[in-house]
C-alpha positions as CSV (number, residue, x, y, z in Angstrom):
1,X,24.0,104.7,110.9
2,X,25.3,101.1,110.7
3,X,27.9,100.2,108.1
4,X,28.4,96.5,107.1
5,X,31.6,95.8,104.8
6,X,31.8,92.7,102.9
7,X,35.2,91.8,102.3
8,X,37.1,88.8,100.7
9,X,40.5,87.9,102.4
10,X,42.9,86.1,100.3
11,X,44.1,83.0,102.0
12,X,42.8,84.5,105.3
13,X,44.9,87.4,105.2
14,X,43.1,90.7,106.5
15,X,46.1,93.0,105.0
16,X,45.0,91.9,101.7
17,X,41.2,92.5,102.1
18,X,39.2,93.8,99.3
19,X,35.7,95.4,99.7
20,X,33.1,93.6,97.6
21,X,30.1,95.4,98.8
22,X,29.0,98.1,101.6
23,X,25.5,98.0,103.1
24,X,24.2,101.5,105.1
25,X,21.3,101.1,107.6
26,X,20.2,104.6,108.8
27,X,17.7,105.1,111.7
28,X,14.9,107.6,110.2
29,X,14.1,108.8,113.4
30,X,10.6,107.6,113.3
31,X,9.3,104.9,115.8
32,X,10.1,104.7,119.6
33,X,12.4,102.8,122.2
34,X,10.9,99.5,121.0
35,X,10.4,99.8,117.3
36,X,12.0,101.7,114.7
37,X,12.2,102.4,110.8
38,X,15.2,102.3,108.6
39,X,16.3,103.6,105.1
40,X,18.8,101.1,103.7
41,X,21.4,101.0,100.7
42,X,23.9,98.9,99.4
43,X,26.8,99.4,96.9
44,X,28.3,96.6,95.0
45,X,30.6,97.6,92.1
46,X,28.5,100.1,90.0
47,X,25.3,98.6,91.4
48,X,23.4,100.7,93.8
49,X,20.3,99.3,95.6
50,X,18.1,100.9,98.1
51,X,15.1,99.7,100.3
52,X,13.2,100.4,103.7
53,X,12.9,98.4,106.9
54,X,9.9,99.4,108.8
55,X,8.5,98.4,112.2
56,X,12.0,96.6,113.5
57,X,11.7,95.6,116.9
58,X,14.8,96.9,118.3
59,X,15.3,94.3,120.9
60,X,16.0,91.7,118.1
61,X,19.8,92.6,118.0
62,X,22.0,93.9,115.1
63,X,21.9,90.8,113.0
64,X,18.2,90.8,112.8
65,X,18.5,94.3,111.6
66,X,21.3,93.2,108.9
67,X,19.1,90.3,107.8
68,X,15.7,92.6,107.4
69,X,17.7,95.1,105.4
70,X,19.4,92.5,103.2
71,X,15.7,91.3,102.6
72,X,14.4,94.5,102.0
73,X,17.3,94.8,99.3
74,X,17.2,91.6,97.5
75,X,14.2,89.8,98.8
């Protein structure tokens, strides 16, 4: 599972970090070495969103997967 935390650091101070949202990207076990599918969810305050990324080409890298996960959640 990939977990992405979105934080605000007041005045750039990481010791005062506050989490704003969290994104979970879980490989569902389908696909092969080149392509995978993922269940995605995000929590922001009391809002919970869920979605799915299918047919993601693994060679694109982690940031491309995060981009696709966000697109699945918020369009």
